[in-house]
C-alpha positions in Angstrom: -14.2 60.0 98.0 -16.4 57.1 97.4 -18.2 58.8 94.6 -14.9 59.7 92.9 -13.7 56.1 93.2 -16.9 54.8 91.7 -16.5 57.1 88.7 -13.0 55.9 88.1 -14.2 52.3 88.2 -16.9 53.1 85.7 -14.4 54.8 83.3 -12.1 51.9 83.6 -14.8 49.4 82.7 -15.8 51.4 79.8 -12.2 51.6 78.6 -11.7 47.8 79.0 -15.0 47.1 77.2 -14.0 49.4 74.2 -10.6 47.7 74.0 -12.2 44.2 73.9 -14.5 45.2 71.1 -11.7 46.6 69.1 -9.6 43.4 69.6 -12.6 41.2 68.6 -13.3 43.2 65.5 -9.7 43.1 64.5 -9.5 39.4 65.0 -12.7 38.7 63.1 -11.5 41.0 60.3 -8.2 39.2 60.2 -10.0 35.9 59.9 -12.2 37.2 57.2 -9.2 38.5 55.3 -7.3 35.3 55.7 -10.3 33.3 54.5 -10.7 35.6 51.5 -7.0 35.2 50.6 -7.2 31.5 51.1 -10.3 31.2 48.9 -8.4 33.1 46.1 -5.6 30.5 46.0 -7.4 27.3 47.0 -9.8 25.8 44.4 -12.6 25.3 46.8 -14.8 23.4 44.4 -12.1 20.8 43.7 -11.3 20.6 47.4 -14.9 19.8 48.3 -15.1 17.3 45.5 -12.1 15.5 46.8 -13.4 15.7 50.3 -16.8 14.1 49.4 -15.0 11.5 47.1 -13.1 10.2 50.1 -9.7 11.2 48.8 -8.8 14.2 51.0 -6.1 16.3 49.5 -4.5 19.0 51.7 -5.2 22.5 50.5 -1.6 23.4 50.3 -1.0 20.6 47.8 -3.9 21.9 45.7 -2.3 25.3 45.7 0.9 23.6 44.6 -0.9 21.7 41.8 -2.6 25.0 40.7 0.8 26.8 40.5 2.2 23.9 38.4 -0.8 24.3 36.1 -1.9 20.7 36.6 -5.5 19.5 36.1 -6.7 19.1 39.7 -10.0 17.5 38.7 -8.3 14.7 36.8 -5.9 14.2 39.7 -8.9 13.8 42.0 -10.7 11.4 39.6 -7.6 9.3 39.2 -7.0 9.1 42.9 -10.6 8.2 43.5 -10.6 5.4 40.9 -7.3 4.1 42.3 -8.8 3.9 45.8 -12.1 2.3 44.8 -10.3 -0.2 42.6 -7.7 -0.9 45.2 -4.8 -0.3 42.8 -2.7 1.2 45.5 -1.5 4.1 43.5 -0.5 7.1 45.6 -1.2 10.8 44.9 2.4 11.5 44.3 2.6 8.8 41.6 -0.4 10.3 39.8 1.1 13.8 40.0 4.4 12.6 38.7 2.7 11.2 35.6 1.0 14.6 34.9 4.3 16.4 35.5 6.0 14.0 33.0 3.5 15.1 30.3 1.2 12.1 30.5 -2.4 11.7 31.5 -2.5 10.2 35.0 -6.3 9.6 34.8 -5.9 7.6 31.6 -3.2 5.5 33.2 -5.4 4.7 36.2 -8.3 3.9 33.9 -6.1 1.6 31.8 -4.8 -0.2 34.9 -8.4 -0.7 36.1 -9.3 -2.2 32.7 -6.4 -4.5 32.9 -7.1 -5.6 36.4 -10.8 -6.3 35.6 -9.6 -8.4 32.6 -7.0 -10.2 34.8 -4.1 -8.8 32.7 -1.0 -7.8 34.5 -0.1 -4.1 34.0 1.9 -2.2 36.6 2.2 1.5 37.0 5.6 1.8 35.4 4.6 0.0 32.2 1.3 1.8 32.0 3.0 5.2 32.4 5.6 4.3 29.7 2.9 3.3 27.3 1.0 6.5 28.0 4.1 8.7 27.6 5.0 7.0 24.3 1.6 6.8 22.7 -0.9 9.0 24.7 -3.5 6.3 24.1 -2.9 3.8 26.9 -6.6 3.0 27.4 -7.1 2.2 23.7 -4.0 -0.1 23.8 -5.2 -1.9 26.9 -8.5 -2.5 25.1 -6.6 -4.0 22.2 -4.9 -6.4 24.6 -8.3 -7.4 25.9 -10.3 -7.6 22.7 -9.0 -9.4 19.7 -9.0 -7.6 16.3 -9.2 -9.1 12.8 -6.6 -8.1 10.2 -6.2 -9.1 6.6 -2.9 -10.2 4.9 -3.7 -9.7 1.2 -1.9 -9.9 -2.1 0.1 -13.1 -1.4 1.4 -14.2 -4.8 3.7 -17.1 -5.6 4.2 -19.9 -8.1 3.7 -23.6 -7.3 6.1 -26.3 -8.6 3.8 -26.9 -11.6 4.2 -23.2 -12.7 0.8 -22.0 -11.7 0.5 -18.7 -9.8 -1.6 -18.7 -6.6 -3.1 -15.5 -5.2 -4.2 -15.8 -1.6 -5.5 -13.7 1.3 -5.5 -14.6 5.0 -7.6 -13.4 7.9 -5.7 -13.2 11.2 -7.2 -12.7 14.7 -4.6 -11.0 17.0 -4.3 -9.5 20.4 -1.8 -7.0 21.7 0.8 -8.2 24.2 1.3 -5.4 26.7 4.6 -6.8 27.9 6.1 -6.5 24.4 4.4 -3.2 23.4 7.5 -1.1 23.9 10.0 -3.5 22.5 8.1 -5.8 20.1 7.8 -5.5 16.3 4.7 -3.8 14.9 1.7 -4.9 12.8 3.5 -4.5 9.4 6.3 -6.8 10.5 3.8 -9.4 11.7 2.0 -9.3 8.3 5.3 -9.6 6.5 6.2 -12.7 8.6 2.9 -14.4 7.9 3.1 -13.5 4.2 6.6 -14.9 3.9 5.6 -18.2 5.6 2.6 -18.6 3.2 4.7 -17.7 0.2 7.2 -20.4 1.1 4.4 -23.0 1.4 3.0 -22.1 -2.0 6.4 -22.4 -3.5 6.9 -25.9 -2.0 3.6 -27.3 -3.3 4.0 -29.6 -6.3 0.4 -29.4 -7.6 -1.7 -26.2 -7.4 -4.9 -28.4 -7.2 -3.9 -29.4 -3.7 -4.1 -25.8 -2.6 -7.4 -25.2 -4.3 -8.8 -28.3 -2.6 -7.6 -27.7 1.0 -6.1 -24.2 1.2 -5.8 -24.1 5.0 -4.3 -27.6 5.2 -1.8 -26.9 2.4 -0.7 -23.4 3.5 -1.1 -23.3 7.2 -0.6 -26.8 8.5 3.1 -26.3 9.4 2.6 -22.6 10.5 4.5 -22.1 13.8 2.9 -19.2 15.6 5.6 -19.1 18.2 8.2 -18.3 15.6 6.0 -15.7 13.9 5.1 -13.9 17.1 8.5 -14.3 18.8 9.6 -10.7 18.5 6.2 -9.2 17.8 4.0 -7.1 20.1 1.0 -9.1 19.0 -0.2 -12.7 19.8 -1.9 -14.6 17.0 -5.2 -16.1 18.2 -6.4 -17.6 14.9 -5.5 -17.6 11.2 -7.2 -18.9 8.1 -7.1 -18.5 4.3 -10.0 -16.2 3.3 -9.6 -16.4 -0.5 -7.7 -18.4 -3.2 -7.5 -17.6 -6.9 -5.3 -18.6 -9.8 -3.1 -16.1 -11.6 -0.6 -16.6 -14.4 0.0 -20.0 -16.0 3.7 -20.1 -16.9 3.2 -23.3 -18.9 0.6 -21.7 -21.1 2.7 -18.6 -21.4 5.6 -20.7 -22.5 3.6 -22.5 -25.1 2.2 -19.1 -26.4 5.8 -17.8 -26.5 6.8 -20.9 -28.5 3.9 -20.4 -30.9 4.8 -16.8 -31.2 8.4 -17.6 -32.0 7.3 -20.1 -34.7 5.0 -17.5 -36.2 7.9 -15.0 -36.2 10.2 -17.6 -37.8 7.6 -18.4 -40.4 7.1 -14.7 -41.2 10.8 -14.3 -41.6 11.1 -17.4 -43.9 8.1 -16.1 -46.0 9.8 -12.7 -46.2 13.1 -14.3 -47.2 11.4 -16.4 -50.0 9.5 -13.4 -51.2 12.7 -11.4 -51.4 14.3 -14.3 -53.2 11.5 -14.4 -55.7 11.7 -10.7 -56.2 15.4 -10.9 -56.7 15.0 -13.8 -59.2 12.3 -11.9 -61.1 14.5 -8.8 -61.2 17.4 -10.9 -62.5 15.0 -12.3 -65.3 13.9 -8.9 -66.2 17.5 -7.8 -66.4 18.4 -10.7 -68.7 15.3 -10.0 -70.9 16.3 -6.4 -71.2 19.9 -7.5 -72.0 18.5 -9.8 -74.7 16.2 -7.1 -76.1 19.2 -4.7 -76.2 21.2 -7.3 -78.0 18.4 -7.9 -80.5 18.0 -4.1 -81.1 21.7 -3.8 -81.5 21.7 -6.7 -84.0 18.7 -5.1 -85.9 20.6 -1.8 -85.9 23.5 -3.5 -87.6 21.4 -5.1 -90.4 21.0 -1.9 -92.5 24.7 -1.2 -92.1 25.6 -4.7 -93.2 23.2 -4.4 -96.2 24.7 -1.1 -97.1 28.2 -2.5 -96.9 27.2 -5.5 -99.0 25.8 -3.3 -101.7 29.0 -1.2 -101.7 31.1 -4.3 -102.1 28.7 -5.7 -104.8 27.7 -8.8 -102.8 24.1 -7.6 -102.6 22.2 -5.7 -105.3 19.6 -3.1 -105.0 17.0 -5.4 -106.5 17.8 -8.0 -103.8 17.2 -5.3 -101.2 13.8 -4.4 -102.6 12.9 -8.1 -102.8 13.8 -8.4 -99.1 11.7 -5.4 -98.2 8.7 -6.9 -100.1 9.1 -10.2 -98.3 9.1 -8.4 -95.0 6.0 -6.4 -95.8 4.2 -9.6 -97.1 5.2 -11.4 -93.9 3.9 -8.5 -91.7 0.6 -8.5 -93.7 0.1 -12.2 -93.3 0.7 -12.0 -89.5 -1.8 -9.1 -89.2 -4.4 -11.1 -91.1 -3.9 -14.1 -88.8 -4.1 -12.0 -85.7 -7.4 -10.4 -86.8 -8.8 -13.9 -87.6 -7.9 -15.1 -84.1 -9.4 -12.1 -82.4 -12.6 -12.4 -84.4 -12.9 -16.1 -83.6 -12.4 -15.4 -79.9 -15.0 -12.7 -80.0 -17.5 -14.9 -81.7 -17.0 -17.7 -79.2 -17.7 -15.2 -76.4 -20.9 -14.0 -78.0 -22.2 -17.6 -78.5 -21.6 -18.3 -74.8 
């Protein structure tokens, strides 16, 4: 009986030992499986980075970030910078920026830059700037460091009708508080240009501007008025170049001379036309006189013939008249030849 009871106890021990091993193996396998599944969903590298950066983020939140396709590394960097710089920005605020389509890391970097430069920039404004421009860090840098712009091609006439061509160098800084509501750079340039144009137009003598350009054009410049609705603050402004353009007085004199020239040409043309008309009239009268002479000469033979018929003029008288005409023509020919010969001899002697 004792031997049988001992065997039963041994069998029971073996059974209990086998069951314990199975349970332990099952538990260990379940743990391994759970860790494997956990490792597939949790970005362990990012989790360890967050842990060693001092910004512990629960794994279930990382799984949520991963499912939302957010950049976990940027979220960790942003939270780390916020903690080290004592900005007091929570993890949820950073995540909300990423969900809205902005870059939370850039927002935190911009806020750190502003804090270091002692410029007020809260999370709401920084996020709005990032969402509207996607360059919040660059914009904060522009508010810290001044930039130089040129307002060129400023042209206007002074009271003495001389054109002044000016350019101005303007040092500006961005005003973060007016970035979302203020007027841009082009409007600021237009305001400065309009002010300088007005000062040029009010100047009586252009020599004053050439002598002291900054004093003449910028002495009454009110920067508060110019930058009232602008997103920029003007730090400094000065005239960089001055030159002379058109001279309306000289142009007026040249126009007057040109008009006088045109009038003189018109008068000369009128006189020439009058002379030509007068010459044409003389030619017409000469031709009329020649025509009258020819007509009269044509009537002579008819008159002679009529006189012979009527007995008032004989045939002998007619021949005498013809001889007289021939003699007169001969004498004229001899005189003309003598004159020509005398003129030729004078030319040879010379």
